mmCIF file of the C-alpha atoms, coordinates in Angstrom:
data_MODEL
# 
_entry.id   MODEL 
# 
loop_
_atom_site.group_PDB 
_atom_site.id 
_atom_site.type_symbol 
_atom_site.label_atom_id 
_atom_site.label_alt_id 
_atom_site.label_comp_id 
_atom_site.label_asym_id 
_atom_site.label_entity_id 
_atom_site.label_seq_id 
_atom_site.pdbx_PDB_ins_code 
_atom_site.Cartn_x 
_atom_site.Cartn_y 
_atom_site.Cartn_z 
_atom_site.occupancy 
_atom_site.B_iso_or_equiv 
_atom_site.pdbx_formal_charge 
_atom_site.auth_seq_id 
_atom_site.auth_comp_id 
_atom_site.auth_asym_id 
_atom_site.auth_atom_id 
_atom_site.pdbx_PDB_model_num 
ATOM 1  C CA . SER A 1 1  ? -108.114 -89.833 81.181 1.00 0.00 ? 1  SER A CA 1 
ATOM 2  C CA . GLN A 1 2  ? -106.732 -86.673 79.556 1.00 0.00 ? 2  GLN A CA 1 
ATOM 3  C CA . GLU A 1 3  ? -103.654 -85.201 81.176 1.00 0.00 ? 3  GLU A CA 1 
ATOM 4  C CA . SER A 1 4  ? -104.334 -81.740 82.353 1.00 0.00 ? 4  SER A CA 1 
ATOM 5  C CA . ILE A 1 5  ? -103.204 -78.801 80.161 1.00 0.00 ? 5  ILE A CA 1 
ATOM 6  C CA . THR A 1 6  ? -99.939  -77.128 81.372 1.00 0.00 ? 6  THR A CA 1 
ATOM 7  C CA . LEU A 1 7  ? -98.472  -73.745 80.539 1.00 0.00 ? 7  LEU A CA 1 
ATOM 8  C CA . TYR A 1 8  ? -94.905  -73.196 81.422 1.00 0.00 ? 8  TYR A CA 1 
ATOM 9  C CA . PRO A 1 9  ? -92.883  -71.159 82.443 1.00 0.00 ? 9  PRO A CA 1 
ATOM 10 C CA . ASN A 1 10 ? -95.252  -68.887 84.304 1.00 0.00 ? 10 ASN A CA 1 
ATOM 11 C CA . PRO A 1 11 ? -94.341  -66.141 84.770 1.00 0.00 ? 11 PRO A CA 1 
ATOM 12 C CA . THR A 1 12 ? -92.862  -65.804 81.411 1.00 0.00 ? 12 THR A CA 1 
ATOM 13 C CA . ASN A 1 13 ? -90.412  -63.569 79.553 1.00 0.00 ? 13 ASN A CA 1 
ATOM 14 C CA . GLY A 1 14 ? -92.446  -64.251 76.454 1.00 0.00 ? 14 GLY A CA 1 
ATOM 15 C CA . ILE A 1 15 ? -92.287  -67.789 75.279 1.00 0.00 ? 15 ILE A CA 1 
ATOM 16 C CA . VAL A 1 16 ? -94.920  -70.111 76.810 1.00 0.00 ? 16 VAL A CA 1 
ATOM 17 C CA . HIS A 1 17 ? -94.954  -73.834 76.080 1.00 0.00 ? 17 HIS A CA 1 
ATOM 18 C CA . ILE A 1 18 ? -98.361  -75.698 76.232 1.00 0.00 ? 18 ILE A CA 1 
ATOM 19 C CA . LYS A 1 19 ? -98.600  -79.319 76.858 1.00 0.00 ? 19 LYS A CA 1 
ATOM 20 C CA . ASN A 1 20 ? -101.529 -81.705 76.654 1.00 0.00 ? 20 ASN A CA 1 
ATOM 21 C CA . ALA A 1 21 ? -103.659 -79.367 74.463 1.00 0.00 ? 21 ALA A CA 1 
ATOM 22 C CA . GLU A 1 22 ? -103.167 -80.923 70.955 1.00 0.00 ? 22 GLU A CA 1 
ATOM 23 C CA . GLY A 1 23 ? -106.065 -79.881 68.701 1.00 0.00 ? 23 GLY A CA 1 
ATOM 24 C CA . PHE A 1 24 ? -107.218 -77.126 71.002 1.00 0.00 ? 24 PHE A CA 1 
ATOM 25 C CA . GLN A 1 25 ? -107.920 -73.598 69.765 1.00 0.00 ? 25 GLN A CA 1 
ATOM 26 C CA . VAL A 1 26 ? -106.084 -70.912 71.835 1.00 0.00 ? 26 VAL A CA 1 
ATOM 27 C CA . GLU A 1 27 ? -107.026 -67.362 72.420 1.00 0.00 ? 27 GLU A CA 1 
ATOM 28 C CA . VAL A 1 28 ? -104.970 -65.011 74.530 1.00 0.00 ? 28 VAL A CA 1 
ATOM 29 C CA . PHE A 1 29 ? -106.832 -62.047 76.158 1.00 0.00 ? 29 PHE A CA 1 
ATOM 30 C CA . ASN A 1 30 ? -105.493 -59.208 78.140 1.00 0.00 ? 30 ASN A CA 1 
ATOM 31 C CA . ILE A 1 31 ? -107.135 -57.927 81.295 1.00 0.00 ? 31 ILE A CA 1 
ATOM 32 C CA . LEU A 1 32 ? -109.454 -55.846 79.425 1.00 0.00 ? 32 LEU A CA 1 
ATOM 33 C CA . GLY A 1 33 ? -110.846 -58.845 77.487 1.00 0.00 ? 33 GLY A CA 1 
ATOM 34 C CA . LYS A 1 34 ? -109.234 -57.895 74.240 1.00 0.00 ? 34 LYS A CA 1 
ATOM 35 C CA . VAL A 1 35 ? -107.905 -60.909 72.089 1.00 0.00 ? 35 VAL A CA 1 
ATOM 36 C CA . VAL A 1 36 ? -104.218 -60.261 71.633 1.00 0.00 ? 36 VAL A CA 1 
ATOM 37 C CA . LEU A 1 37 ? -103.329 -63.648 69.945 1.00 0.00 ? 37 LEU A CA 1 
ATOM 38 C CA . ASN A 1 38 ? -105.290 -66.562 68.557 1.00 0.00 ? 38 ASN A CA 1 
ATOM 39 C CA . LYS A 1 39 ? -104.384 -69.907 67.020 1.00 0.00 ? 39 LYS A CA 1 
ATOM 40 C CA . ALA A 1 40 ? -106.489 -72.662 65.774 1.00 0.00 ? 40 ALA A CA 1 
ATOM 41 C CA . HIS A 1 41 ? -105.738 -76.350 66.255 1.00 0.00 ? 41 HIS A CA 1 
ATOM 42 C CA . ILE A 1 42 ? -102.400 -76.289 68.011 1.00 0.00 ? 42 ILE A CA 1 
ATOM 43 C CA . THR A 1 43 ? -100.029 -79.177 68.126 1.00 0.00 ? 43 THR A CA 1 
ATOM 44 C CA . ASN A 1 44 ? -99.025  -80.920 71.278 1.00 0.00 ? 44 ASN A CA 1 
ATOM 45 C CA . GLN A 1 45 ? -95.696  -79.110 71.528 1.00 0.00 ? 45 GLN A CA 1 
ATOM 46 C CA . GLU A 1 46 ? -97.047  -75.642 70.837 1.00 0.00 ? 46 GLU A CA 1 
ATOM 47 C CA . THR A 1 47 ? -95.203  -72.498 71.901 1.00 0.00 ? 47 THR A CA 1 
ATOM 48 C CA . LEU A 1 48 ? -96.826  -69.160 72.158 1.00 0.00 ? 48 LEU A CA 1 
ATOM 49 C CA . ASN A 1 49 ? -94.729  -66.083 71.675 1.00 0.00 ? 49 ASN A CA 1 
ATOM 50 C CA . LEU A 1 50 ? -96.011  -63.303 73.851 1.00 0.00 ? 50 LEU A CA 1 
ATOM 51 C CA . SER A 1 51 ? -92.682  -61.379 73.977 1.00 0.00 ? 51 SER A CA 1 
ATOM 52 C CA . ASN A 1 52 ? -94.304  -58.547 72.010 1.00 0.00 ? 52 ASN A CA 1 
ATOM 53 C CA . LEU A 1 53 ? -96.976  -58.065 74.625 1.00 0.00 ? 53 LEU A CA 1 
ATOM 54 C CA . THR A 1 54 ? -96.784  -55.467 77.536 1.00 0.00 ? 54 THR A CA 1 
ATOM 55 C CA . ALA A 1 55 ? -95.757  -56.963 80.895 1.00 0.00 ? 55 ALA A CA 1 
ATOM 56 C CA . GLY A 1 56 ? -98.890  -57.867 82.887 1.00 0.00 ? 56 GLY A CA 1 
ATOM 57 C CA . VAL A 1 57 ? -101.432 -60.575 83.325 1.00 0.00 ? 57 VAL A CA 1 
ATOM 58 C CA . TYR A 1 58 ? -103.138 -62.378 80.447 1.00 0.00 ? 58 TYR A CA 1 
ATOM 59 C CA . TYR A 1 59 ? -105.589 -65.101 80.105 1.00 0.00 ? 59 TYR A CA 1 
ATOM 60 C CA . VAL A 1 60 ? -105.094 -67.973 77.862 1.00 0.00 ? 60 VAL A CA 1 
ATOM 61 C CA . LYS A 1 61 ? -108.407 -69.651 76.745 1.00 0.00 ? 61 LYS A CA 1 
ATOM 62 C CA . LEU A 1 62 ? -107.980 -73.242 75.366 1.00 0.00 ? 62 LEU A CA 1 
ATOM 63 C CA . GLN A 1 63 ? -111.060 -74.724 73.747 1.00 0.00 ? 63 GLN A CA 1 
ATOM 64 C CA . ASN A 1 64 ? -112.017 -77.911 71.913 1.00 0.00 ? 64 ASN A CA 1 
ATOM 65 C CA . GLU A 1 65 ? -115.389 -79.545 71.348 1.00 0.00 ? 65 GLU A CA 1 
ATOM 66 C CA . ASN A 1 66 ? -115.548 -80.889 74.857 1.00 0.00 ? 66 ASN A CA 1 
ATOM 67 C CA . THR A 1 67 ? -113.543 -78.674 77.027 1.00 0.00 ? 67 THR A CA 1 
ATOM 68 C CA . THR A 1 68 ? -112.804 -74.960 77.697 1.00 0.00 ? 68 THR A CA 1 
ATOM 69 C CA . GLU A 1 69 ? -110.040 -74.086 80.078 1.00 0.00 ? 69 GLU A CA 1 
ATOM 70 C CA . VAL A 1 70 ? -108.667 -70.654 81.004 1.00 0.00 ? 70 VAL A CA 1 
ATOM 71 C CA . LYS A 1 71 ? -105.191 -70.295 82.358 1.00 0.00 ? 71 LYS A CA 1 
ATOM 72 C CA . LYS A 1 72 ? -103.701 -67.065 83.785 1.00 0.00 ? 72 LYS A CA 1 
ATOM 73 C CA . VAL A 1 73 ? -100.218 -66.220 82.495 1.00 0.00 ? 73 VAL A CA 1 
ATOM 74 C CA . VAL A 1 74 ? -98.033  -63.431 83.768 1.00 0.00 ? 74 VAL A CA 1 
ATOM 75 C CA . VAL A 1 75 ? -95.651  -61.766 81.193 1.00 0.00 ? 75 VAL A CA 1 
ATOM 76 C CA . LYS A 1 76 ? -92.628  -60.127 83.039 1.00 0.00 ? 76 LYS A CA 1 
# 
């Protein structure tokens, strides 16, 4: 069985590590639903740099052919 996808640290100062999402596409949305970052086919040790974003709540959508998961991330 696949390990669940983990994002850490959360809340973050800007750098978010993603575990167990190899091959997923990542989109980061702000609370208005606007895409602020996207990456295709991430590696297993992926980091997202959100340090240029305004502090607040963001949604990280991780998608592959079988699964879509949305994680909430708080940027401090």
